[in-house]
Backbone bond lengths (Angstrom), bond angles and torsions (degrees), N, CA, C in turn:
res aa  C-N    CA-C-N  psi(-1)  N-CA   C-N-CA  omega(-1)  CA-C   N-CA-C  phi
1 M - - - 1.461 - - 1.531 109.77 -
2 G 1.346 116.06 138.06 1.447 120.17 -176.90 1.517 112.96 -82.69
3 Q 1.321 114.88 -169.81 1.459 121.57 179.15 1.528 110.22 -88.25
4 N 1.324 115.99 146.03 1.463 120.74 174.11 1.525 107.33 -90.57
5 V 1.326 116.59 118.64 1.461 121.78 -172.40 1.527 109.88 -115.02
6 L 1.340 114.77 137.09 1.464 122.54 173.84 1.518 108.33 -110.54
7 I 1.346 116.47 126.36 1.457 120.41 173.96 1.524 108.82 -115.03
8 T 1.332 115.22 144.63 1.459 122.13 173.28 1.519 107.24 -108.91
9 I 1.334 116.43 133.45 1.464 121.72 -165.96 1.520 110.78 -130.50
10 E 1.324 115.89 141.65 1.461 119.76 166.43 1.520 107.76 -121.56
11 Y 1.335 115.31 147.96 1.466 118.11 178.90 1.517 111.49 -155.55
12 D 1.317 113.63 151.82 1.455 123.08 171.57 1.529 105.54 -91.67
13 G 1.331 116.60 112.83 1.463 119.88 -173.32 1.513 115.27 -81.47
14 T 1.328 118.13 3.64 1.466 121.61 -172.89 1.518 113.04 -53.84
15 N 1.306 117.37 -46.24 1.469 121.09 -173.49 1.525 113.73 -103.15
16 F 1.328 116.34 22.28 1.459 121.23 177.70 1.527 110.69 -115.38
17 S 1.309 115.71 147.60 1.461 121.65 173.70 1.529 109.80 -89.41
18 G 1.320 115.25 42.92 1.456 120.89 179.91 1.513 112.76 93.11
19 W 1.336 114.88 -175.23 1.461 121.76 -179.57 1.513 112.80 -77.33
20 Q 1.321 117.27 -51.79 1.464 122.50 -166.05 1.519 112.19 -67.72
21 I 1.341 115.18 136.52 1.453 121.47 -177.59 1.522 110.55 -62.56
22 Q 1.336 115.52 136.98 1.457 122.81 179.92 1.521 108.21 -141.21
23 P 1.334 117.54 149.97 1.467 119.17 178.73 1.524 111.40 -70.86
24 K 1.310 116.29 139.93 1.462 124.17 172.15 1.523 114.01 60.66
25 T 1.319 117.25 27.28 1.452 119.93 174.79 1.516 109.07 -147.85
26 R 1.314 117.05 151.83 1.465 121.74 -175.11 1.517 110.38 -85.23
27 T 1.326 116.59 122.26 1.459 122.53 178.12 1.524 109.66 -130.59
28 V 1.330 115.83 161.74 1.467 120.06 -179.49 1.521 110.12 -66.06
29 Q 1.312 117.30 -47.92 1.468 120.41 178.94 1.522 110.79 -58.64
30 G 1.330 116.22 -43.09 1.460 120.03 -179.35 1.513 112.39 -62.12
31 E 1.341 117.54 -41.72 1.458 121.06 179.75 1.527 111.61 -66.33
32 I 1.347 116.36 -41.56 1.463 119.61 -179.53 1.526 110.42 -66.70
33 E 1.322 117.19 -43.88 1.470 119.79 179.32 1.531 111.11 -64.70
34 H 1.330 117.23 -34.67 1.468 121.09 177.38 1.526 110.72 -62.17
35 V 1.333 116.80 -44.59 1.461 120.78 -179.13 1.526 111.07 -69.54
36 L 1.331 116.98 -40.39 1.467 120.04 178.12 1.532 111.33 -63.03
37 K 1.322 116.29 -38.60 1.468 119.61 177.95 1.524 110.51 -64.49
38 Y 1.321 116.76 -39.68 1.467 120.70 178.10 1.529 110.50 -60.44
39 I 1.323 116.81 -42.21 1.466 120.90 -177.23 1.527 111.21 -74.48
40 A 1.342 116.09 -44.21 1.471 120.32 -173.67 1.523 113.70 -84.50
41 G 1.322 117.31 -21.92 1.457 120.24 -176.91 1.514 113.07 77.58
42 E 1.331 116.98 14.57 1.459 121.93 178.41 1.532 108.86 -154.91
43 D 1.322 115.85 161.91 1.462 119.65 178.53 1.526 110.74 -62.58
44 V 1.325 116.00 135.83 1.468 122.38 175.93 1.526 107.06 -128.26
45 H 1.311 116.56 117.41 1.467 121.01 -179.71 1.518 108.94 -98.48
46 I 1.324 116.93 128.53 1.463 121.27 -178.22 1.531 110.99 -107.62
47 H 1.339 115.81 150.94 1.459 122.90 178.69 1.529 108.07 -115.26
48 G 1.335 117.28 109.60 1.450 121.12 -178.64 1.517 111.97 -86.75
49 T 1.328 115.59 154.73 1.459 119.60 177.76 1.517 111.28 -72.45
50 S 1.328 117.45 -43.12 1.459 121.08 -173.17 1.521 110.12 -131.71
51 R 1.329 116.41 138.82 1.463 121.32 178.49 1.536 108.92 -95.78
52 T 1.307 116.16 82.35 1.462 119.91 -178.48 1.526 110.46 -68.19
53 D 1.339 115.56 148.80 1.460 121.64 -177.85 1.523 111.75 -82.31
54 A 1.318 114.90 172.77 1.464 121.18 176.34 1.521 110.26 -57.34
55 G 1.323 116.31 132.67 1.456 121.86 177.50 1.512 115.17 86.97
56 V 1.346 117.75 -10.41 1.465 121.85 -179.55 1.528 109.17 -85.31
57 H 1.324 115.95 142.80 1.462 122.07 -176.32 1.533 110.89 -104.72
58 A 1.328 115.68 170.67 1.460 120.17 176.71 1.520 110.61 -142.34
59 L 1.309 114.27 138.37 1.461 122.03 172.70 1.518 110.93 -105.44
60 G 1.348 116.43 -18.21 1.461 119.74 -176.15 1.511 113.43 -155.59
61 Q 1.342 116.94 42.66 1.464 120.26 172.73 1.528 109.28 -64.48
62 C 1.324 117.23 152.90 1.466 121.18 179.93 1.524 110.35 -131.48
63 A 1.326 115.44 154.37 1.461 121.34 175.95 1.522 109.23 -153.24
64 T 1.317 115.73 149.40 1.465 121.55 175.32 1.522 109.41 -120.99
65 F 1.336 114.83 155.35 1.459 120.56 178.30 1.530 109.34 -163.44
66 E 1.336 115.03 161.49 1.469 120.52 176.25 1.523 108.83 -88.59
67 W 1.336 116.18 129.41 1.460 122.36 -174.57 1.521 109.76 -116.73
68 N 1.343 116.09 114.55 1.468 122.04 -177.31 1.518 113.01 -109.37
69 S 1.317 117.45 1.63 1.458 121.59 -175.87 1.533 111.61 -78.66
70 N 1.340 115.07 160.26 1.466 120.89 174.70 1.534 111.82 -78.38
71 M 1.328 116.87 -10.56 1.461 120.56 177.54 1.530 109.23 -62.56
72 P 1.341 119.22 120.06 1.468 120.65 179.90 1.523 111.33 -60.84
73 V 1.320 116.13 137.84 1.459 120.85 -178.52 1.525 110.90 -59.86
74 K 1.327 117.93 -33.38 1.465 120.60 -177.76 1.528 111.94 -65.73
75 K 1.351 117.72 -18.15 1.462 120.96 178.36 1.528 112.61 -99.84
76 L 1.326 115.70 -5.60 1.456 120.19 -169.83 1.526 113.00 -62.92
77 A 1.335 117.28 -44.34 1.465 119.74 -178.42 1.524 111.03 -59.57
78 E 1.317 116.53 -46.01 1.473 120.85 -178.60 1.522 111.29 -61.15
79 V 1.322 116.55 -45.05 1.468 120.41 -177.15 1.526 110.47 -68.93
80 M 1.325 116.80 -41.94 1.468 119.98 178.93 1.518 111.11 -62.41
81 N 1.328 116.99 -42.55 1.466 120.22 -177.85 1.529 112.12 -64.61
82 R 1.335 116.66 -32.82 1.459 119.14 175.92 1.525 110.46 -65.10
83 R 1.324 116.62 -37.30 1.461 120.44 179.45 1.527 112.25 -71.74
84 F 1.325 117.63 -34.21 1.459 119.63 178.53 1.517 111.89 -67.69
85 G 1.341 116.44 -26.97 1.455 120.57 179.71 1.513 111.75 -60.77
86 A 1.321 116.62 143.95 1.462 123.16 177.62 1.526 110.88 56.29
87 G 1.340 116.06 44.44 1.462 120.71 174.99 1.504 113.46 64.94
88 G 1.340 116.83 29.45 1.460 119.91 178.06 1.507 114.93 90.13
89 E 1.331 117.11 2.58 1.460 120.05 -178.53 1.526 112.24 -79.04
90 G 1.338 116.26 -12.96 1.452 118.97 172.37 1.509 115.82 85.61
91 R 1.349 118.61 20.22 1.459 119.47 178.58 1.522 109.14 -73.24
92 S 1.290 117.64 117.77 1.459 122.53 -174.85 1.519 111.21 -58.87
93 G 1.314 116.24 132.68 1.449 121.37 175.51 1.515 114.90 90.38
94 A 1.333 118.90 -9.91 1.463 120.99 -179.68 1.527 108.80 -91.93
95 P 1.316 118.26 117.53 1.464 119.45 -178.22 1.521 111.87 -71.91
96 G 1.322 116.55 146.07 1.454 121.85 173.00 1.518 109.15 -102.71
97 D 1.330 117.00 -169.07 1.461 119.29 177.93 1.526 112.42 -97.63
98 I 1.351 115.66 10.75 1.467 122.77 170.13 1.518 107.17 -128.08
99 R 1.329 116.66 139.63 1.467 120.26 173.11 1.512 109.32 -137.13
100 I 1.327 115.96 130.45 1.457 121.62 174.59 1.526 107.20 -84.72
101 I 1.314 116.18 116.67 1.464 121.14 -179.01 1.517 110.51 -76.72
102 S 1.332 116.93 -41.85 1.462 120.55 -179.11 1.519 110.07 -157.44
103 A 1.321 115.02 158.31 1.466 122.40 174.84 1.520 107.27 -139.13
104 E 1.322 117.03 131.47 1.457 120.61 -178.17 1.522 110.53 -146.69
105 V 1.324 115.41 152.38 1.455 121.52 175.71 1.528 108.60 -82.39
106 V 1.336 115.71 132.82 1.466 120.93 178.68 1.528 108.89 -125.47
107 G 1.328 115.68 171.10 1.458 120.39 -179.43 1.518 112.54 -63.38
108 D 1.317 116.12 154.55 1.462 120.86 -176.72 1.520 112.86 -60.61
109 E 1.335 116.69 -27.57 1.464 119.99 -177.03 1.536 112.07 -81.99
110 F 1.329 117.29 -9.35 1.464 121.02 -175.77 1.525 110.72 -77.56
111 H 1.332 117.02 135.57 1.466 122.86 -178.72 1.526 108.31 -138.28
112 A 1.323 116.73 129.98 1.468 120.55 -174.35 1.517 112.76 -57.78
113 R 1.317 116.95 -33.77 1.467 119.42 -179.05 1.527 111.93 -88.74
114 Y 1.324 116.52 -51.42 1.459 119.66 -170.60 1.532 113.08 -79.46
115 S 1.326 117.75 -16.73 1.468 120.93 176.81 1.521 112.02 -91.37
116 C 1.335 116.80 -0.87 1.465 121.01 -179.05 1.518 110.83 -73.04
117 K 1.328 116.53 132.32 1.468 122.30 179.33 1.522 112.62 -110.57
118 G 1.332 117.31 -10.55 1.457 119.64 179.54 1.520 111.32 175.86
119 K 1.346 115.28 165.88 1.457 121.32 -179.00 1.521 109.51 -143.54
120 T 1.319 114.85 154.10 1.462 121.25 168.98 1.522 108.46 -119.72
121 Y 1.327 114.91 128.32 1.461 121.45 173.09 1.520 109.46 -108.25
122 R 1.300 115.69 143.00 1.465 122.17 174.50 1.525 108.44 -113.58
123 Y 1.337 115.23 138.90 1.469 119.24 175.72 1.524 108.09 -127.64
124 I 1.337 115.79 131.09 1.462 121.59 -176.40 1.527 110.05 -112.54
125 I 1.337 115.80 123.52 1.463 122.59 173.53 1.521 107.43 -106.18
126 D 1.319 116.26 121.19 1.470 121.89 -176.69 1.521 111.14 -83.02
127 K 1.318 116.60 137.89 1.462 121.40 178.56 1.531 112.58 -107.59
128 T 1.354 117.59 -0.04 1.464 120.07 -172.57 1.526 113.92 -97.02
129 G 1.319 117.24 -30.77 1.457 120.45 -173.39 1.518 113.34 76.61
130 D 1.315 117.27 10.43 1.462 123.24 179.50 1.533 109.00 -63.83
131 I 1.338 117.36 121.84 1.467 120.03 -176.54 1.528 112.57 -62.60
132 F 1.327 116.95 -23.55 1.454 119.37 -179.17 1.528 112.16 -76.85
133 R 1.336 116.79 -5.27 1.472 120.67 176.82 1.530 111.89 -105.41
134 R 1.321 117.25 5.67 1.461 120.23 -172.28 1.524 113.22 -67.72
135 N 1.341 118.40 -24.32 1.461 121.29 179.95 1.526 113.13 -95.52
136 I 1.335 116.75 -2.42 1.467 119.42 -176.34 1.526 112.58 -124.95
137 S 1.337 116.59 8.69 1.458 120.14 179.99 1.524 109.33 -161.07
138 F 1.332 116.08 167.36 1.458 122.91 175.89 1.519 107.94 -94.33
139 Q 1.328 116.52 114.34 1.457 120.25 -179.42 1.530 108.66 -92.52
140 Y 1.342 113.98 82.82 1.459 121.14 -177.69 1.522 110.44 -83.18
141 P 1.337 117.73 124.61 1.470 119.32 177.86 1.530 110.12 -61.79
142 G 1.301 116.11 129.06 1.456 119.51 -179.36 1.513 113.85 84.18
143 A 1.324 117.70 16.23 1.471 120.89 -179.83 1.524 111.50 -58.23
144 D 1.323 116.30 -33.24 1.470 121.27 179.82 1.528 113.11 -60.83
145 S 1.326 116.29 -27.28 1.465 119.70 -174.80 1.527 113.23 -102.07
146 L 1.317 118.33 6.39 1.462 120.55 178.31 1.531 109.89 -63.59
147 D 1.329 115.95 138.07 1.459 122.40 179.39 1.532 108.72 -84.92
148 I 1.326 116.43 101.94 1.461 121.09 -175.84 1.528 111.25 -64.80
149 D 1.313 117.80 -37.38 1.466 120.16 178.88 1.521 111.20 -63.92
150 A 1.331 117.33 -38.24 1.466 120.85 177.28 1.527 110.44 -65.77
151 M 1.321 115.96 -38.05 1.474 120.05 178.30 1.525 110.13 -65.46
152 R 1.321 116.97 -40.38 1.466 120.23 178.78 1.520 111.65 -67.18
153 S 1.321 117.11 -37.59 1.471 120.49 177.22 1.530 110.18 -62.82
154 A 1.334 116.82 -43.07 1.463 121.09 177.64 1.521 111.04 -64.54
155 A 1.344 116.51 -39.05 1.470 121.07 -179.12 1.514 112.11 -63.64
156 S 1.335 117.00 -28.96 1.469 119.99 -177.43 1.524 112.25 -62.54
157 F 1.332 117.36 -24.91 1.461 120.82 179.26 1.532 112.46 -80.54
158 I 1.322 116.33 -13.74 1.464 121.30 -178.37 1.526 111.34 -88.98
159 I 1.317 117.30 -32.28 1.467 121.27 -178.61 1.524 110.05 -63.74
160 G 1.333 115.35 134.81 1.460 120.36 179.71 1.518 111.10 121.78
161 T 1.318 116.08 -173.41 1.461 122.46 178.86 1.531 108.87 -97.71
162 H 1.332 115.59 119.66 1.461 121.27 -177.83 1.524 109.67 -144.48
163 D 1.339 115.04 165.29 1.454 120.35 166.15 1.533 105.86 -84.38
164 F 1.339 115.74 111.52 1.463 120.96 -173.73 1.532 112.36 -98.10
165 K 1.315 116.57 31.95 1.464 120.76 -178.91 1.523 111.88 -55.52
166 C 1.320 118.31 -32.35 1.471 120.84 -178.12 1.522 112.19 -70.37
167 F 1.342 117.52 -13.47 1.456 121.52 178.67 1.529 111.98 -105.90
168 E 1.313 117.05 26.74 1.464 121.18 179.49 1.523 109.54 -123.84
169 T 1.337 116.21 135.40 1.458 119.90 174.06 1.518 109.95 -103.49
170 A 1.321 115.34 158.68 1.464 120.73 178.88 1.527 109.52 -69.02
171 G 1.322 116.03 155.25 1.464 120.71 175.32 1.509 114.59 112.79
172 G 1.335 117.85 -15.63 1.456 120.43 178.49 1.514 111.96 -85.34
173 T 1.325 116.22 179.34 1.460 121.20 176.43 1.529 109.45 -67.17
174 P 1.337 118.55 126.99 1.472 120.00 -179.52 1.528 111.08 -56.62
175 R 1.327 116.83 137.25 1.465 122.85 -177.80 1.527 110.38 -108.67
176 E 1.326 115.70 143.75 1.456 119.90 175.78 1.524 110.61 -66.48
177 S 1.335 116.03 -33.36 1.456 121.15 -179.81 1.520 109.31 -142.69
178 T 1.329 116.36 144.94 1.466 120.99 175.80 1.525 110.83 -105.09
179 V 1.332 116.81 15.50 1.464 121.73 175.79 1.531 108.53 -82.94
180 R 1.316 115.84 127.64 1.460 121.82 178.60 1.528 108.50 -139.31
181 T 1.345 115.19 163.45 1.461 120.53 176.19 1.524 109.35 -115.80
182 V 1.319 116.18 119.47 1.464 122.02 172.20 1.527 106.33 -97.73
183 S 1.322 116.08 111.56 1.470 120.68 -174.83 1.520 113.16 -88.25
184 A 1.327 117.04 -22.15 1.473 120.28 179.52 1.527 109.57 -154.31
185 L 1.336 114.95 141.62 1.466 121.06 174.69 1.530 106.02 -144.02
186 V 1.323 115.40 104.58 1.465 121.36 -172.55 1.520 109.46 -114.49
187 I 1.334 116.08 129.65 1.459 122.14 177.36 1.527 108.25 -116.16
188 S 1.329 116.43 122.36 1.465 120.81 179.55 1.518 109.25 -127.97
189 E 1.327 115.37 156.87 1.457 120.77 -176.98 1.518 109.89 -122.12
190 E 1.321 115.61 131.34 1.449 122.03 175.09 1.529 108.63 -119.25
191 K 1.293 116.98 175.99 1.464 120.89 -176.80 1.527 111.78 -56.84
192 D 1.337 116.21 -43.74 1.464 120.75 -173.59 1.522 113.93 -105.60
193 S 1.338 117.55 -7.91 1.457 119.51 -169.63 1.522 113.01 -148.00
194 I 1.330 114.93 158.35 1.457 123.12 164.43 1.525 105.97 -111.17
195 I 1.318 116.55 127.34 1.466 121.92 -176.42 1.530 109.07 -110.81
196 I 1.323 115.66 126.43 1.465 121.37 175.36 1.521 107.77 -117.16
197 E 1.332 116.57 123.61 1.470 120.55 177.75 1.520 109.36 -120.87
198 V 1.334 115.16 128.49 1.461 122.43 -176.66 1.523 108.59 -122.08
199 T 1.324 116.70 126.76 1.461 122.49 178.19 1.522 108.85 -117.71
200 G 1.327 116.10 133.88 1.452 119.93 179.16 1.511 112.13 -159.04
201 D 1.337 115.03 173.92 1.463 119.27 -179.19 1.524 112.20 -82.38
202 G 1.312 116.96 -9.33 1.457 121.84 178.53 1.517 109.14 174.36
203 F 1.339 116.16 160.34 1.458 120.06 -175.93 1.523 110.29 -136.60
204 L 1.325 116.09 143.68 1.447 122.91 177.45 1.525 109.83 -81.09
205 Y 1.328 116.30 172.51 1.458 121.21 -177.53 1.524 110.55 -63.40
206 N 1.323 116.22 119.13 1.472 124.59 -179.09 1.532 113.18 66.21
207 M 1.312 117.95 17.24 1.468 121.22 -175.98 1.522 112.49 -60.39
208 V 1.307 117.94 -46.69 1.463 120.26 -177.68 1.522 110.51 -65.60
209 R 1.311 117.40 -41.53 1.467 120.70 -178.90 1.529 111.73 -66.72
210 I 1.322 117.64 -33.28 1.470 120.19 176.84 1.525 110.12 -74.70
211 I 1.328 117.22 -37.59 1.468 119.80 174.52 1.532 109.34 -57.99
212 V 1.335 116.88 -46.41 1.466 120.53 179.40 1.523 110.68 -59.89
213 G 1.329 117.22 -46.66 1.453 120.29 179.28 1.518 112.44 -59.57
214 T 1.321 116.30 -38.60 1.461 121.58 178.85 1.526 110.92 -67.06
215 L 1.329 116.77 -42.66 1.459 120.70 179.05 1.528 111.57 -67.15
216 V 1.327 116.87 -37.01 1.467 120.33 177.21 1.532 110.04 -63.52
217 E 1.323 116.99 -40.73 1.469 119.82 177.35 1.529 111.11 -61.89
218 A 1.332 116.56 -38.37 1.474 119.67 176.40 1.521 110.29 -65.31
219 G 1.322 117.04 -42.36 1.459 120.86 179.76 1.513 113.34 -67.31
220 A 1.340 116.23 -27.18 1.461 120.72 179.81 1.525 111.93 -89.06
221 G 1.340 117.79 1.49 1.454 121.41 179.31 1.511 114.09 77.98
222 K 1.343 116.56 16.65 1.464 120.80 -178.42 1.532 112.66 -91.00
223 R 1.336 116.14 -8.29 1.466 120.84 176.06 1.522 108.38 -155.25
224 T 1.320 116.56 158.34 1.455 120.90 177.08 1.521 109.86 -89.61
225 A 1.304 116.34 161.83 1.462 120.75 175.88 1.525 110.36 -60.59
226 E 1.341 116.84 -40.26 1.464 121.75 -177.92 1.531 111.94 -65.00
227 S 1.340 116.75 -24.80 1.467 119.55 179.20 1.524 111.67 -65.27
228 V 1.337 116.90 -24.00 1.463 120.83 177.70 1.525 109.50 -68.68
229 K 1.316 116.17 -42.20 1.468 120.82 176.12 1.526 110.22 -60.63
230 D 1.324 116.51 -43.27 1.466 120.99 179.67 1.527 111.10 -63.64
231 A 1.335 116.49 -39.61 1.464 120.89 -179.71 1.530 110.88 -63.57
232 I 1.336 115.74 -44.28 1.463 119.65 179.55 1.526 110.66 -62.38
233 E 1.309 116.46 -44.30 1.472 120.44 -179.42 1.523 111.97 -66.10
234 S 1.332 117.38 -30.34 1.465 121.22 -178.72 1.521 112.90 -74.46
235 K 1.357 117.30 -26.21 1.470 123.51 -174.95 1.532 111.40 59.31
236 D 1.320 115.99 26.07 1.463 122.49 -173.99 1.528 109.05 -111.98
237 R 1.332 116.81 117.37 1.468 121.52 -178.62 1.525 112.05 -56.59
238 S 1.328 117.93 -34.38 1.463 120.42 -177.01 1.524 112.88 -68.48
239 K 1.338 117.41 -13.25 1.469 121.25 -178.50 1.528 111.95 -88.59
240 S 1.329 117.19 -13.30 1.468 119.83 179.82 1.523 109.77 -98.11
241 G 1.325 117.18 -176.99 1.452 121.46 -172.46 1.513 114.69 -84.30
242 F 1.324 115.32 -174.60 1.462 121.43 179.66 1.526 110.90 -71.24
243 T 1.306 116.12 162.33 1.464 121.64 176.97 1.526 109.02 -87.20
244 A 1.318 116.81 112.59 1.463 120.68 179.05 1.531 109.90 -64.22
245 P 1.326 118.34 150.92 1.471 121.17 -176.51 1.532 112.56 -68.17
246 P 1.341 116.56 158.37 1.468 120.45 -175.01 1.521 114.26 -69.82
247 Q 1.328 117.97 -23.47 1.466 120.52 -171.99 1.527 113.86 -58.17
248 G 1.327 117.68 -29.06 1.456 119.91 -177.19 1.509 114.99 -88.57
249 L 1.343 117.48 -2.44 1.468 121.12 -171.92 1.527 112.58 -96.17
250 Y 1.342 115.05 134.04 1.466 122.11 178.77 1.528 108.88 -131.80
251 L 1.324 116.78 130.51 1.459 120.88 168.43 1.522 105.91 -78.81
252 K 1.332 116.33 105.38 1.470 120.17 -170.39 1.523 112.65 -83.34
253 E 1.331 117.14 -49.97 1.470 119.48 -172.46 1.518 109.97 -153.20
254 I 1.339 115.28 147.95 1.455 122.76 177.66 1.524 107.98 -121.85
255 Y 1.328 115.47 138.30 1.457 120.67 -177.36 1.527 109.73 -112.13
256 F 1.323 114.58 133.69 1.458 121.03 179.86 1.532 110.06 -122.27
257 E 1.327 115.57 154.43 1.459 121.32 169.29 1.512 105.74 -91.99
258 R 1.321 116.13 100.70 1.466 120.53 -172.04 1.508 110.97 -98.02
């Protein structure tokens, strides 16, 4: 039996059809498994913590897999990153749109998905309109005039343990329960951006993007802060805000009980 390896990954999701492997389309999981197979000389199946959608980015995605190769795990990140460069052609020094931050051996019982205890997502709203930021942020018209205090007031109703059915869209994996705990929701403002960070024990399909859309509506004066409380209590998707686009979403950090 080989070693159980945990890798931490960052990626620019612009040119991927999401995380999960799919036939005849480029995905993050597919690219990583392709490179691992090249190095190991055999198929390597990885288990990711989160199945990010097309266009969504990651600063700290994680995955585990069984490693049977003679390649030392401590060298794995460096070798993989060389292969990701230049679209997998292996030109040394050329960055790709995936980077392995670290690789480490973990206990056999550790699993990137099932050992996860929480996640933080970051969402970036651009205030500049710079076309070169269109794939890495949400360019909301009128972002400069959003009322940050109103957004924070609306966010206060989201923090805590609730049934978040109103923040879920159809199409995801059916859940036994839509009750989740949001432990932190922080909104900060920078010169060029509004940053929203949400931490919780788990998230429903498109939950963070709908939360962002709802908060933007509050900041734009299109809904009251109290309407967020009403939406949560209603469990009705039509009572919450629009689904913000994927370009501004980043999986920032994953928390494990180690």
